Steps between C-alpha positions, in 0.01 A plus 500: 500500500303734291611547139402770254583398146469672162474279197460544125278252321457423133166620372359158435232305685603297808800712600349623828418144607854395403636780715295410803579124481844509669364700790229237544747204461700633792200565720519883466219709644393741226424845635435694179532488124485813289484413134538801269373337180421837340859614545817379324855524613767638251562135406135454407414281796222524761614625848380302801559577864473223752516500880517171685633338817732204476770326695828673426669188379247456216547846337795401278305198378197710404723744313673215316166341402369834373807567289493139363143567394604798300369759748723803560552575870568879495535565872468314838458681829516267800348603834634254741383671814115498515441572868568848654507597863651753738624507853633762738815452700571707814830506687868562427458396139814656353726403796386136468595493130190551278694370206547163675123484568417579134755250374359217713151555350635554145716187519199271569435479120128531559466856644676839474485843657399732223472829691631647820405827667705583811440770759777580747395765758843506689815301508435324826127466467303219336428536138216365288488355156228378272599201283313393193542129429416311185472117499416219255190389690299564816672209677840646408385847624407346831842322513678827423316686775585213744864526399492881547345454850778257584767744385331777694502294821877453456550872447247618763272661243122522513312380192156629427349262251239571237139426589462317172746410231349546152 
Protein backbone atom coordinates (compact mmCIF):
# COMPACT_ATOMS: atom_id res chain seq x y z
CA UNK A 1 0.00 0.00 0.00
CA UNK A 2 1.08 3.58 -0.50
CA UNK A 3 1.27 5.76 2.60
CA UNK A 4 1.42 9.53 2.82
CA UNK A 5 2.58 10.64 6.27
CA UNK A 6 3.11 14.04 7.88
CA UNK A 7 5.61 14.19 10.73
CA UNK A 8 6.98 16.83 13.07
CA UNK A 9 10.67 16.59 13.93
CA UNK A 10 12.70 18.28 16.63
CA UNK A 11 15.11 20.84 15.19
CA UNK A 12 18.25 18.90 16.07
CA UNK A 13 20.70 16.97 13.86
CA UNK A 14 19.84 13.35 13.00
CA UNK A 15 16.05 13.62 13.24
CA UNK A 16 15.38 13.02 9.55
CA UNK A 17 17.49 9.85 9.55
CA UNK A 18 15.69 8.76 12.72
CA UNK A 19 12.34 9.29 10.95
CA UNK A 20 13.37 7.25 7.89
CA UNK A 21 14.87 4.35 9.85
CA UNK A 22 11.55 2.54 10.63
CA UNK A 23 10.50 2.71 6.96
CA UNK A 24 13.83 1.13 6.02
CA UNK A 25 13.64 -1.50 8.79
CA UNK A 26 10.31 -2.76 7.44
CA UNK A 27 11.53 -2.79 3.81
CA UNK A 28 9.48 0.24 2.77
CA UNK A 29 10.00 1.75 -0.66
CA UNK A 30 10.52 5.49 -0.17
CA UNK A 31 8.81 7.54 -2.90
CA UNK A 32 9.41 11.08 -1.65
CA UNK A 33 10.58 13.13 1.31
CA UNK A 34 9.75 16.80 1.65
CA UNK A 35 11.70 18.33 4.52
CA UNK A 36 10.59 21.90 5.29
CA UNK A 37 13.58 22.87 7.42
CA UNK A 38 12.99 26.59 6.91
CA UNK A 39 9.43 26.32 8.30
CA UNK A 40 8.30 25.62 11.83
CA UNK A 41 5.02 24.23 13.08
CA UNK A 42 3.12 26.06 15.86
CA UNK A 43 4.89 23.68 18.27
CA UNK A 44 8.29 24.84 16.99
CA UNK A 45 9.05 21.61 15.12
CA UNK A 46 10.12 20.90 11.52
CA UNK A 47 7.35 19.56 9.23
CA UNK A 48 8.27 16.56 7.05
CA UNK A 49 6.07 14.84 4.49
CA UNK A 50 6.90 11.22 3.56
CA UNK A 51 5.41 9.04 0.84
CA UNK A 52 6.35 5.37 0.81
CA UNK A 53 5.08 1.94 -0.14
CA UNK A 54 4.92 -0.78 2.50
CA UNK A 55 3.09 -4.01 3.26
CA UNK A 56 -0.08 -3.03 5.09
CA UNK A 57 0.68 -5.18 8.13
CA UNK A 58 3.86 -3.14 8.85
CA UNK A 59 2.27 0.32 9.05
CA UNK A 60 1.32 0.16 12.74
CA UNK A 61 4.86 -0.99 13.61
CA UNK A 62 6.36 1.97 11.75
CA UNK A 63 4.06 4.43 13.51
CA UNK A 64 4.91 2.89 16.90
CA UNK A 65 8.66 3.10 16.26
CA UNK A 66 8.36 6.73 15.16
CA UNK A 67 6.40 7.68 18.28
CA UNK A 68 8.82 5.74 20.53
CA UNK A 69 11.64 7.80 18.97
CA UNK A 70 9.90 11.05 19.94
CA UNK A 71 8.73 11.83 16.41
CA UNK A 72 5.19 13.22 16.17
CA UNK A 73 3.02 11.50 13.57
CA UNK A 74 0.58 14.23 12.58
CA UNK A 75 -1.38 12.43 9.86
CA UNK A 76 -1.40 9.17 7.91
CA UNK A 77 -3.21 8.66 4.62
CA UNK A 78 -3.19 5.07 3.37
CA UNK A 79 -3.70 4.33 -0.31
CA UNK A 80 -4.29 0.62 -0.36
CA UNK A 81 -5.38 0.41 -3.98
CA UNK A 82 -2.49 1.24 -6.30
CA UNK A 83 -3.77 -0.18 -9.60
CA UNK A 84 -6.62 1.37 -11.54
CA UNK A 85 -8.52 -0.04 -14.49
CA UNK A 86 -11.85 0.13 -16.27
CA UNK A 87 -14.09 -2.29 -18.13
CA UNK A 88 -17.35 -2.00 -20.02
CA UNK A 89 -20.28 -4.34 -19.45
CA UNK A 90 -23.03 -4.79 -22.04
CA UNK A 91 -26.27 -6.68 -21.50
CA UNK A 92 -29.15 -6.68 -19.06
CA UNK A 93 -27.00 -5.26 -16.28
CA UNK A 94 -29.72 -4.01 -13.96
CA UNK A 95 -31.98 -7.05 -14.45
CA UNK A 96 -29.08 -9.36 -13.53
CA UNK A 97 -28.44 -7.49 -10.27
CA UNK A 98 -25.58 -5.03 -10.69
CA UNK A 99 -25.32 -4.73 -6.89
CA UNK A 100 -24.49 -8.45 -6.68
CA UNK A 101 -21.80 -8.03 -9.33
CA UNK A 102 -20.25 -5.07 -7.49
CA UNK A 103 -20.43 -6.87 -4.13
CA UNK A 104 -18.61 -9.91 -5.50
CA UNK A 105 -15.68 -7.73 -6.61
CA UNK A 106 -15.70 -5.56 -3.47
CA UNK A 107 -15.79 -8.63 -1.19
CA UNK A 108 -12.51 -9.99 -2.59
CA UNK A 109 -10.56 -7.78 -0.19
CA UNK A 110 -8.06 -6.94 -2.94
CA UNK A 111 -10.20 -4.98 -5.41
CA UNK A 112 -13.23 -2.74 -5.44
CA UNK A 113 -15.53 -0.99 -7.89
CA UNK A 114 -14.99 2.73 -7.35
CA UNK A 115 -17.16 4.19 -10.10
CA UNK A 116 -20.14 3.09 -12.18
CA UNK A 117 -21.69 4.82 -15.18
CA UNK A 118 -24.82 3.15 -16.50
CA UNK A 119 -26.71 3.80 -19.74
CA UNK A 120 -30.16 2.24 -20.17
CA UNK A 121 -31.71 3.03 -23.56
CA UNK A 122 -34.99 1.12 -23.02
CA UNK A 123 -36.43 -1.28 -20.46
CA UNK A 124 -36.14 -4.43 -22.58
CA UNK A 125 -32.96 -3.49 -24.42
CA UNK A 126 -29.39 -4.22 -23.33
CA UNK A 127 -27.75 -1.55 -21.25
CA UNK A 128 -24.08 -0.64 -20.93
CA UNK A 129 -21.98 0.30 -17.96
CA UNK A 130 -18.43 1.40 -17.43
CA UNK A 131 -16.90 0.13 -14.20
CA UNK A 132 -13.76 1.60 -12.70
CA UNK A 133 -11.86 -0.90 -10.59
CA UNK A 134 -9.06 -0.28 -8.09
CA UNK A 135 -6.86 -3.15 -6.88
CA UNK A 136 -3.86 -3.61 -4.60
CA UNK A 137 -1.54 -4.87 -7.39
CA UNK A 138 -1.43 -5.71 -11.09
CA UNK A 139 -1.89 -9.39 -10.26
CA UNK A 140 -4.94 -8.60 -8.16
CA UNK A 141 -6.32 -6.37 -10.92
CA UNK A 142 -6.01 -9.31 -13.34
CA UNK A 143 -7.72 -11.58 -10.81
CA UNK A 144 -10.56 -9.06 -10.35
CA UNK A 145 -11.10 -8.82 -14.10
CA UNK A 146 -11.09 -12.63 -14.39
CA UNK A 147 -13.68 -12.80 -11.60
CA UNK A 148 -15.77 -10.15 -13.36
CA UNK A 149 -15.59 -12.15 -16.61
CA UNK A 150 -16.76 -15.27 -14.74
CA UNK A 151 -19.69 -13.35 -13.22
CA UNK A 152 -20.52 -11.93 -16.66
CA UNK A 153 -20.62 -15.43 -18.20
CA UNK A 154 -23.12 -16.52 -15.52
CA UNK A 155 -25.27 -13.44 -16.18
CA UNK A 156 -24.88 -13.47 -19.99
CA UNK A 157 -23.09 -10.12 -20.06
CA UNK A 158 -20.35 -9.05 -22.44
CA UNK A 159 -17.16 -7.70 -20.86
CA UNK A 160 -14.94 -5.35 -22.84
CA UNK A 161 -11.59 -5.39 -21.10
CA UNK A 162 -9.05 -2.62 -20.93
CA UNK A 163 -6.22 -2.83 -23.44
CA UNK A 164 -3.77 -2.19 -20.63
CA UNK A 165 -4.19 -1.88 -16.88
CA UNK A 166 -2.07 0.90 -15.41
